[in-house]
C-alpha positions in Angstrom: 0.0 0.0 0.0 1.6 3.3 -1.0 1.0 6.5 1.0 1.6 10.1 0.0 3.8 12.0 2.5 5.0 15.5 1.8 4.9 15.0 -2.0 6.9 11.7 -1.8 5.3 8.3 -2.2 6.4 5.8 0.4 5.9 2.0 0.1 5.0 0.2 3.3 7.9 -2.1 4.1 8.7 -3.7 7.4 11.5 -6.2 6.6 13.5 -4.6 3.8 12.7 -7.3 1.2 11.0 -4.8 -1.0 14.0 -2.4 -0.9 16.4 -5.3 -1.6 14.4 -6.4 -4.7 14.2 -2.7 -5.8 18.0 -2.4 -5.4 18.7 -5.6 -7.4 16.3 -4.4 -10.1 18.4 -1.3 -10.6 21.8 -3.0 -9.9 21.3 -5.8 -12.4 19.5 -3.7 -15.0 17.8 -6.1 -17.5 18.3 -9.2 -15.4 17.0 -7.4 -12.4 14.0 -6.2 -14.4 13.2 -9.8 -15.5 13.5 -11.1 -11.9 11.3 -8.3 -10.6 8.8 -8.9 -13.4 8.6 -12.6 -12.5 8.7 -12.4 -8.7 7.4 -9.0 -7.6 5.2 -7.9 -10.5 2.4 -6.8 -8.1 4.7 -4.7 -5.9 4.4 -1.1 -7.1 7.7 0.0 -5.4 9.8 -2.8 -6.9 8.4 -2.3 -10.4 9.0 1.4 -10.1 12.7 0.7 -9.8 12.7 -2.3 -12.2 11.5 0.0 -14.9 14.4 2.4 -14.2 16.7 -0.7 -14.4 15.2 -1.3 -17.9 16.0 2.3 -18.9 19.5 1.9 -17.6 20.0 -1.2 -19.8 18.8 0.7 -22.8 21.4 3.4 -22.0 24.1 0.7 -22.0 23.0 -0.4 -25.5 23.0 3.2 -26.7 26.6 3.6 -25.3 27.7 0.5 -27.1 26.2 1.5 -30.4 27.6 5.0 -30.1 31.1 3.5 -29.5 30.8 1.9 -33.0 30.5 5.2 -34.8 33.6 6.4 -36.6 35.5 9.5 -35.3 33.2 10.8 -32.5 32.1 7.3 -31.4 34.7 6.7 -28.7 34.2 10.1 -27.2 30.4 9.6 -27.2 30.8 6.2 -25.7 32.9 7.5 -22.7 30.5 10.4 -22.1 27.5 8.2 -22.1 29.3 5.7 -19.9 30.1 8.3 -17.3 26.5 9.5 -17.3 25.3 5.9 -17.0 27.5 5.2 -14.0 26.3 8.4 -12.2 22.7 7.6 -12.9 23.1 3.9 -12.0 24.5 4.8 -8.5 21.8 7.4 -8.0 19.2 4.7 -8.8 20.7 2.3 -6.2 20.5 5.0 -3.5 17.0 5.9 -4.5 15.9 2.2 -4.5 17.3 1.7 -1.0 15.7 4.9 0.4 12.3 3.4 0.8 10.7 6.2 -1.3 9.6 6.2 -4.9 11.9 9.0 -6.2 12.5 9.8 -9.8 16.1 9.1 -10.6 17.6 12.0 -12.6 17.3 11.6 -16.4 15.5 8.2 -16.3 12.7 8.5 -13.7 10.2 10.2 -16.0 11.0 7.8 -18.9 10.5 4.8 -16.6 7.1 6.1 -15.4 5.9 6.1 -19.0 6.4 2.3 -19.3 3.1 0.4 -18.9 3.2 -3.3 -18.0 
């Protein structure tokens, strides 16, 4: 059951299992998304962060494709990779916070995913 407190949604969680699943959903990106989809599909908090993990995976694919471009490809790859790592760590922190926070750059994109 999600409650609204001071503009931030908080998922009721007494044992930390929900936070752990949310963390793994962001940490493992596509694998974490698949696990969350199979095990915790009905948990709004876990799926919120699982969708962000899916967006992180898409960013990884974009970085790899950018790296294949001639001339500017290697530069673009490293820029996207640095942004990915920063956002990835932010997603971990948000997932462990117990609050449904939009992670910078990916949060609004993830909210648009309907499952």
